[in-house]
N, C-alpha and C positions, 0 to 999 in steps of 0.2 A: 504494500500500500504506500502510495506517495506521501511523504511527510508534508505537513503544512508549510514548512520552510521552503521546500522545493516547489510546492504549488504556487506560492506567492513570490518566489525568487528572492527570498531573504538570505543575506550573506551570513547572518548569525542569529542567535536567539534574540527575539525582540523583547522589549520591556523588562530587561534584566536589571537586577539591583546592583550588581557588582561592576558598575561602569568605571572606566578610567576617568580620572579627574577632568580631563579636557573634553569628555563626552557628556558631562553633566550639564543640563540646561541652566543657563544663567538667568535668574529672575531678580526682580527688585527685592523680593523677600530673602533670597540667597545672599545677595550683596549686603542686605541689612544685618544678617547674622554675622557675616564676615567683619563688617565695620565695628559692630559692638564687641565681637570677640577680640579683635585687635586692640580696641580701646581698653578693655578690661585687662588684657595682657600687659599693655604698656604701663598701666597703673599698678599692676600686681594685685588686682581686685577680683571680684566675682561677677560673672554675667549669667543671665538666666535665659534659656531657650525653651519655650513651651509649644505644645501643639498636640492634636489628637493622634492616636495610634495611626501610623502610616502617612503622616503629613509631610515627612521628609526631614525630620530633625537630625537623624544620624547622618544622612547624606549631606545636609547643609554643613554640619560640623566637620565631616570628613573633607569636604571641598575647602572649607575655610582654613582648616589646619594645613591642608596641602599648599596653601598660599604662603605659609610661613617657611622661611629658609631652614632646611634640616640641619645646617651647620650651626645655626644660631639658636634654634629652639628644639627642645625635646618634648614630644607629646606623650603624656602619661594617660593612656585610655583605660578607664575603669567602667565596668558594667555593674550597676548597682543591683542589690537584691534586698530582701527583707531581713537579712541577717544582721549581726552585730557589727560594730566598728572594726572588729578584728578582720572581717572579710575584706573590708575596704583597705585596711593596712596591708594585708597579704597580697592583694592585687597590686597595690602601689609599689610594694617592695619588688615584686616580680617585674614590673615595668622599669624599675630602677636597677634591675639586674643584681639583686641582693637575695641570697638564699639564707634562710635561718629557720631553725626548728622551734624557736621561742614562741610562746603564746602570751608573753607578758606585754601588756599595753605599753608599759614604760620602756621596755627594751625596743619594741617595734617603733615607737615614736622617736626614740633616740636615733635609731638607724635611719629612719626617714629624714629626720632633720639634718643629720650629718651628710647624707648623700645629696640632699637638696642644696645645702650650703656649698658642698664640693663642686656641684654642677655650676653654680652661679659664680663662685669666687675663683675657682681653679680652672675649670674647663670653659668658662665664659659662655655657658649655655643657659638659656632661659627655659626652665621647666614650665609646662602648661598642663594642668590636670583637667581632663575631661571626665565628667561623671554622667554617663548615659543611663537612661531609665531611672533618674534620680527621684522620680515620684514614688518609687518603691521603698526609699530609705525610711527607716524608723525615725521617729522624732528624736530619740535619744542620740542617734547617730549624727544628726545635724549639730547637736550641742558639742559633741566630741570632735567633729570634723573641723570646727572652728579653731581648735587648739593647734592643729598642724600648719595653720597659715601664719602663725606668729613666730617671728625670728628676731632675736636681739631686742628684747623688750618691746616687741611689736613695731620696731622701727624699720624693718627691712621687708618689703612686700615681695618676697622671693617666690611665692607659690600662688599664681593666679589660678582660679578654678572656674570652669564652665559647667553649670548644672543644666542638664537637659532632661525633660520629662513631660508627662501629660499635664493637662491644665491644673490638676489638683496640686501640683508641685508648688505653685504660687500660694495656694491656701495653706499648705503645710508649713511654709516659711513664716506664716503669721503667728504660729504658736510661740509661747513665751520661751520655750527651750531653744527655738531656732533663731531668736532675735539677734544674738551676737553674730551668727553667720550671715543672716539676712542684711545686717547693717553694712556689710561689705559689698553688697550688690550695687554696681554702678551702671548697669545696662541690662535691658530686657528686650528679648525678641519673641514674637509670637507668630507661628506659622499657621495661617488660617487655611481652611479648605479653599481650593482654587475655584474660580468661577468658570463658566462654560467656555468663553474664549481662551482662557488659560489652559483648560483641559484639551481643547482642540490643538493648541500650540504644542502641548506636552506629547500628545499622540503622534503628531507629525514629526516632532523632534526624534522620538524613539524609533519611528519607522525609518527615518533618514539615516540614523547611525547604524541601523540594521541592514542598510543597503537598498531600501525601497524608496524610489523617487516620488511616487504618487501614492497617496493614501487610498486604500480600498474601503475605508469606513465612510458610509454615507452620513449625512447630517443627523439623521434620526439615531444612528448607531452611536455617534459621539455624544448626543444628548443622553442616550440610555446609559452609557459608561459614566457620564458625569453624575447622573441621578443615582445610579446603582452604587457608585463608590462614595457618594456624599462629598465629592470633590477631593478625596484623599488619594494620593498617588499609589500607595501600595495595592489597594484593592483595584484601582484603575488598571494597574499593570496586569493583574490576574484576569480581570474582565476582558481587556483588550486581547491578550494572548489567547484566552479561551474562545473568544469570538472568532479569531482567525482560524483556530482549529475547527470550530463548528462550520465555518464557511467552507473551508477546504474539504471537509467531509462530504459536503453537498456539491462539491466542485463548482462553487460560486466565487467568482472573482470580486464580487461586491459583498461587503460585510454589512449586515442590516441590524436593526434593533432586535429582531428575533434571535439572531446569532448571539447577541449580547445577553439576552434573557436565558438562552440555553447555557451559556457560560456561567451565569449567575446561579443557576440551579445546582452547580457543582460546588459552590463556595458556601462558607459559613458567614 
C-alpha cells in the first residue's frame, strides 16, 4: 500500500515536533518569548512563560535558547515533576555534569552553588536554568528553589531561571510560600491559542518544510483543524497529519473537513 508521504510527494514526515531551529516558524509570540528570556538572563532574574498544553512553550524556549551563543551560555534544562526539591537538584547536578550519591539538601546545594560560581567566574559562562512543566512543582519547592538563586549575600545574580508551564503556574506563584521566588520575576510571556489565519500560516509552513509547495487542505479543512485543536499547535499537528493519511487512503489529493473529522476520531 502506498504511504501517504509518497501519495502527496512529501520529502519527510510533516508536522513533526523535532524541527531544526531554523525550520521553526517565527511568530510575534516566539520573538516575544525570546526578548523576555534574554532580558531576564541579562539581569540574572526570572521570567515566566505560560500557555495551555500544546501551545508551543517548549518549542519557543528551545528556539530562544538556540539564539544564545553556546560558548557564552550554558543551558540547564530541567523537566519538573510533583516530587521534592531533591529531584530538581539531581536534574540540575546532572546538567552541570556532577555525579554524587548524596541525598543531603545541604550537600547538593553546596555542589550546585560551587559549580555555578565556577561557571561564571572561571569559565566565563552564563548558566541559564530552564524549568519546563513548572506548573507541576509543589508549593514547597518554589520556596526552596529561591535559595539557589542567591550568591554572595544575594549580590550576584548568577543563576537566571525561566519557568514554563500551564496557566495555573501564575496562580501558584501567588501563594505566600512562593512570594520570594515570584519577587524575582521581571518578565512574563503568555502563548495564546492561535487564530484561524495563524493556523493557516502554520499548516502551510509545515507542508513547505516537508517538501510540499501547494497545500492540499481546503479552507473548510483548515477551519476544522483550527476548531478541533482549539488553536493549539500540538493537536493541530496530529489532526493535520491524520487528515493527510485519511485523504491518501481514499486516494484524494484534496484534504477536506471530513478527513479532519476522521483524524479527530483517533485522538483523545
